[in-house]
C-alpha positions in Angstrom: -18.2 5.3 -16.4 -15.2 6.4 -14.6 -12.4 7.6 -16.2 -9.1 5.6 -15.2 -6.5 6.4 -12.8 -3.7 8.1 -14.1 -0.5 6.3 -14.4 2.1 7.1 -11.6 4.8 9.8 -12.3 7.7 8.0 -14.7 10.2 9.2 -12.1 8.4 7.8 -9.3 7.7 4.6 -11.2 11.7 4.5 -11.8 12.3 4.7 -8.4 10.4 2.2 -6.8 12.0 -0.3 -10.1 15.2 0.4 -8.6 13.7 -1.0 -5.4 12.7 -4.0 -7.1 15.6 -4.3 -8.3 17.2 -4.2 -4.8 14.9 -6.8 -3.4 16.0 -9.0 -6.0 19.8 -8.9 -5.6 19.1 -9.2 -1.8 17.0 -12.5 -3.1 20.2 -13.4 -5.3 23.1 -12.5 -2.8 22.0 -13.9 0.1 21.5 -17.7 -0.7 22.5 -19.1 2.8 21.0 -16.3 5.0 20.9 -17.7 8.6 18.4 -15.9 10.1 16.3 -18.4 12.4 12.2 -18.1 11.3 13.4 -16.2 8.4 15.0 -19.3 7.0 12.3 -21.3 7.5 10.0 -18.8 5.8 12.0 -19.7 2.5 12.5 -23.1 2.9 8.5 -23.4 3.0 8.3 -21.0 0.5 10.3 -23.4 -2.0 8.6 -26.0 -1.0 5.3 -24.5 -2.0 5.6 -21.7 -4.3 2.1 -20.3 -3.9 3.3 -19.9 0.0 5.5 -16.9 -1.0 3.2 -14.7 -1.6 1.1 -15.4 1.4 2.4 -12.4 3.6 1.2 -10.2 0.1 -1.8 -11.2 -1.5 -3.2 -15.2 -0.8 -5.3 -16.4 -4.2 -8.5 -16.6 -4.5 -10.3 -19.4 -3.1 -13.7 -21.0 -3.0 -15.8 -18.9 -0.6 -13.0 -16.4 0.2 -14.2 -12.6 -0.1 -12.5 -9.2 -0.9 -13.0 -8.2 2.8 -14.4 -9.5 6.3 -16.4 -6.1 7.6 -16.7 -2.6 6.6 -16.9 -0.6 10.1 -17.5 3.5 10.7 -15.5 3.9 13.6 -17.0 7.6 15.5 -15.3 9.5 18.6 -18.3 9.3 21.5 -17.8 11.6 24.7 -16.9 9.5 27.7 -19.6 10.7 30.4 -19.1 14.1 31.6 -15.5 14.0 30.7 -13.6 16.0 28.4 -12.4 12.5 26.6 -14.2 11.0 23.7 -13.5 7.0 23.0 -13.5 5.5 19.7 -17.0 3.4 19.2 -18.1 0.9 16.0 -21.3 2.8 14.6 -21.7 1.0 11.9 -20.9 -2.6 10.7 -21.4 -4.6 7.4 -22.2 -7.7 7.4 -24.2 -7.9 10.6 -23.2 -11.6 11.3 -26.1 -13.8 13.3 -25.8 -17.6 14.4 -22.4 -17.5 15.3 -21.0 -20.6 17.3 -19.7 -19.7 20.6 -16.0 -20.0 19.8 -16.7 -17.9 16.6 -18.9 -15.2 18.8 -16.0 -15.1 21.4 -13.4 -14.2 18.3 -15.5 -11.6 16.6 -16.0 -10.1 19.8 -12.4 -9.8 20.4 -11.4 -8.9 16.6 -14.1 -5.6 16.7 -13.1 -4.6 20.6 -9.2 -4.0 19.2 -10.2 -2.2 15.8 -11.7 1.3 17.3 -8.2 1.7 19.2 -6.1 1.4 15.8 -8.3 3.9 14.2 -7.6 6.0 16.7 -3.9 5.4 17.6 -3.3 8.9 19.2 -5.8 8.9 22.3 -8.7 9.8 23.1 -8.0 13.9 23.5 -10.0 15.6 20.7 -12.1 18.5 20.1 -14.3 19.4 17.2 -12.3 20.5 14.2 -13.4 22.7 11.2 -10.7 21.2 8.9 -8.9 18.0 9.2 -6.6 16.9 6.3 -7.9 13.5 5.5 -5.9 10.2 5.9 -5.1 6.9 4.5 -3.7 4.5 6.7 -3.7 0.6 7.8 -3.0 -1.7 11.1 -2.0 -5.2 11.5 -4.1 -7.5 13.7 -2.4 -11.2 14.3 -4.5 -14.0 15.6 -3.3 -16.3 17.9 -2.7 -18.8 15.1 -0.1 -16.4 13.5 -2.5 -15.4 10.6 -3.0 -11.8 9.8 -5.8 -9.5 9.2 -5.4 -6.2 7.7 -7.2 -2.8 8.7 -7.3 0.0 5.7 -8.5 3.2 7.1 -9.2 6.4 6.1 -10.1 8.7 8.6 -11.2 12.3 7.6 -14.4 14.9 8.8 -17.8 14.5 7.8 -19.8 16.1 5.4 -21.5 19.2 7.3 -21.0 22.5 8.6 -19.0 23.7 11.8 -16.9 21.8 14.2 -17.3 18.4 13.5 -15.2 14.9 15.1 -13.4 12.8 12.7 -14.3 9.5 11.7 -12.8 6.6 10.2 -13.8 3.9 7.6 -12.2 0.8 8.0 -11.8 -2.4 5.8 -11.0 -5.8 7.3 -9.4 -7.9 4.9 -6.8 -10.8 5.1 -5.5 -9.5 1.5 -3.0 -7.3 1.1 -3.5 -5.1 -1.6 -3.5 -1.5 -0.6 -3.8 0.3 -3.9 -7.1 -1.9 -4.6 -8.5 -1.4 -1.0 -7.8 2.6 -1.1 -9.9 2.7 -4.3 -12.8 1.0 -2.8 -12.7 3.4 0.3 -12.8 6.3 -1.9 -16.1 4.4 -3.6 -17.3 3.8 0.1 -16.7 7.2 1.1 -17.9 8.9 -2.1 -21.5 6.8 -1.0 -21.2 7.8 2.6 -21.3 11.3 1.8 -25.0 10.7 -0.1 -26.2 8.1 2.9 -25.1 4.9 4.7 -27.9 2.9 2.7 -26.0 3.4 -0.8 -22.7 1.5 0.5 -25.0 -1.6 1.2 -25.7 -2.7 -2.6 -21.8 -1.6 -3.4 -20.3 -3.4 -0.7 -22.3 -6.5 -1.0 -21.8 -6.5 -4.7 -17.8 -6.6 -3.7 -18.5 -9.3 -1.1 -20.1 -11.9 -4.1 -17.6 -10.6 -6.3 -14.1 -13.2 -6.6 -11.2 -11.7 -5.7 -9.2 -11.6 -9.1 -6.1 -13.2 -10.3 -3.2 -11.5 -11.1 -4.0 -8.8 -14.1 -7.6 -9.5 -14.3 -10.1 -7.4 -13.3 -13.7 -7.6 -11.6 -16.2 -5.1 -12.9 -19.3 -4.0 -10.0 -22.2 -2.7 -11.1 -23.5 0.6 -8.9 -26.4 3.0 -8.5 -26.2 5.9 -7.1 -28.9 8.3 -6.7 -28.8 11.4 -8.7 -25.5 10.2 -10.8 -27.1 6.7 -12.6 -25.3 3.6 -12.7 -21.6 3.6 -13.0 -19.4 0.6 -13.7 -16.1 0.3 -11.3 -13.2 -1.3 -12.3 -10.7 -3.2 -9.8 -7.3 -4.5 -11.4 -5.1 -6.8 -9.5 -1.6 -5.9 -11.2 0.1 -8.8 -13.0 3.1 -8.9 -10.7 1.6 -9.7 -7.6 4.7 -10.3 -5.6 4.9 -6.8 -4.3 1.7 -5.2 -5.1 0.7 -4.4 -2.0 3.7 -1.8 -0.9 4.4 1.7 -2.3 8.2 2.6 -1.7 7.5 6.2 -2.4 7.1 7.6 1.0 10.0 5.7 2.2 12.6 6.9 -0.5 11.2 10.7 0.1 12.0 10.2 3.9 15.5 8.6 3.5 18.6 7.9 1.9 19.7 4.6 0.2 22.5 3.8 3.0 19.9 4.2 5.7 17.3 2.2 3.6 20.2 -0.7 3.5 21.3 -0.3 7.4 17.2 -0.8 8.4 17.2 -4.0 5.7 20.2 -5.2 7.5 18.8 -4.8 11.3 15.2 -6.5 9.9 17.5 -9.3 8.8 19.4 -9.7 12.4 15.8 -9.5 13.9 16.5 -7.0 15.7 14.2 -3.9 17.4 13.5 -1.4 15.0 11.0 1.9 15.8 9.8 4.3 13.2 8.7 7.6 14.0 6.3 9.9 11.6 3.4 12.9 12.3 1.1 11.5 9.8 -0.5 8.1 10.3 -0.2 7.7 6.1 3.3 8.1 6.3 4.1 5.8 9.1 2.1 3.3 7.7 3.1 3.5 4.3 7.3 3.0 5.2 7.0 0.5 7.7 5.3 -1.8 5.2 7.7 -0.8 2.5 10.3 -1.4 5.1 9.0 -5.3 5.8 8.7 -5.7 2.1 12.6 -5.0 1.6 12.8 -8.8 3.6 11.4 -10.8 0.3 11.2 -13.5 -0.3 11.4 -13.8 3.4 9.1 -12.2 5.8 8.5 -10.1 9.3 7.4 -13.3 11.3 7.6 -11.1 14.9 5.4 -8.8 16.9 4.5 -5.9 13.8 2.5 -2.8 14.3 2.7 -0.1 11.4 0.5 2.1 14.0 1.2 1.5 17.8 -2.0 2.9 19.7 -0.7 5.0 23.1 -2.4 2.3 25.0 0.4 -0.1 23.8 3.4 2.2 23.5 5.0 -0.5 26.5 5.4 -2.6 23.4 8.8 -0.5 22.8 10.1 -2.1 25.9 9.9 -5.3 24.5 12.9 -7.9 24.6 12.0 -9.7 21.4 12.2 -8.3 18.4 9.4 -6.0 16.8 9.2 -3.8 13.9 6.6 -1.0 14.8 5.5 2.6 14.0 5.0 5.4 16.6 3.5 8.9 16.3 6.2 11.9 16.7 3.7 13.0 19.3 5.0 9.9 21.4 8.6 10.7 20.4 9.5 11.7 24.1 7.9 9.0 25.9 9.6 6.4 23.9 12.9 7.9 24.3 12.1 7.9 27.8 11.2 4.0 27.7 13.8 1.4 28.9 15.4 -0.1 25.5 18.3 -2.1 24.1 19.9 -2.6 21.0 16.7 -0.5 19.1 17.1 1.4 15.7 14.7 4.5 16.0 14.3 5.6 12.7 12.9 9.8 12.3 11.3 9.6 9.0 10.4 13.3 9.3 13.9 14.3 9.7 15.3 11.4 8.0 18.2 10.4 11.1 18.5 7.8 13.5 18.0 8.8 16.7 19.2 5.8 18.2 21.3 2.5 16.8 23.8 -0.1 18.3 26.1 1.1 16.2 26.9 -1.9 13.8 24.7 -1.2 11.0 26.7 -0.1 8.5 28.8 -3.2 9.0 26.4 -6.0 9.1 26.2 -6.3 5.3 29.8 -6.8 3.7 31.1 -4.4 1.9 30.6 -5.6 -1.3 27.3 -6.4 -1.0 26.9 -3.3 0.2 28.6 -1.2 -2.8 26.5 -3.9 -5.3 23.2 -2.9 -4.0 24.0 0.7 -3.8 25.4 0.4 -7.5 22.0 -1.2 -8.4 19.9 1.8 -6.8 21.8 4.4 -9.0 21.6 8.0 -8.6 18.8 9.5 -6.1 16.3 11.6 -7.5 15.5 15.7 -7.0 11.9 14.8 -8.1 9.8 17.0 -6.4 7.6 15.8 -3.6 3.9 14.8 -5.2 0.9 16.8 -3.7 -2.0 15.0 -2.2 -3.8 13.7 1.1 -1.2 11.6 2.0 2.6 14.5 1.8 4.0 15.3 4.8 6.1 18.3 4.2 8.0 18.1 7.1 9.9 14.6 5.3 12.6 15.4 3.1 13.2 14.7 -0.5 15.4 12.0 -1.6 19.3 13.8 -2.2 20.5 13.8 -5.7 24.5 13.9 -4.5 26.1 10.1 -5.1 25.4 8.4 -1.3 
């Protein structure tokens, strides 16, 4: 039986509690917010309480699975050139006897996924070391529904130079901590054999998504290790259970987070820059969650692939994340009224100029007071940390 996951550090737990408190204050102090589709979302949530959680975690219904697909995306050589092309090399489940419309939808979905698993382009070379990254992306259907891709990118086991690959789980359910644990299990089994993954994922696919506070226990056999029991628990508070605020708190000051929130309320264009995929996707998910109980209804791409960088030129509202290597390309693009956030330096590279004045001063003071003092808590070590991102300052802000 596996040992339980150690509890989070109390100081980080306190920081996240402060942000949740800030969200509640936003909700209580802005009852009459007029922001187009955002107001419509709140009105719908009032009519149908369960829908307030749609952008987080849909409740389990008969026939709903934990996930739709598990994919392995690998880099394959493109002809005689030096570039590589991301390609799906493993898929579970394999769907057969689909209707024509269903087959076309699946082909579109599977055709887009490799691009988001390797958003940093096709110029790769075999490596002997590569820090594994956990990140996510969002695909929006024509009807407005969203699918989330949970990704783990790493070097496969072996000796000598080799190319990274990505394990990707596609699901309609937003629960990043839960799927990170599932990716841990997939990674562990893939190091043994792909055949060991199938019974685990089949058991997960047949399990019902648990209610808040409930646990699903899966029985799984691993060669040379025996039978294991894997517990997957859904947090009791399902409103913001899919959000990790720690990266956003490490990279930005409270006032900056408040200005990002104000820009999102006005449905502006917001771009986040960061070096690592993990920090980028975590921060943009946290920024979008600041709107709760509203939701962001416009273009939303946590990590923009290189081929889609012209998204930053769109005249409509968007919230996107771009890797730092494309900073100059973004800066040279024709953009108007955009908030460009450098997460690694903790600065705004571009802004409209009125971000500090959008919210009334009294409301800003109340929100900052609710957040309280910052912290000089050291950054956590681990696979997803970016040393270049600044600590939250300790002085009053």
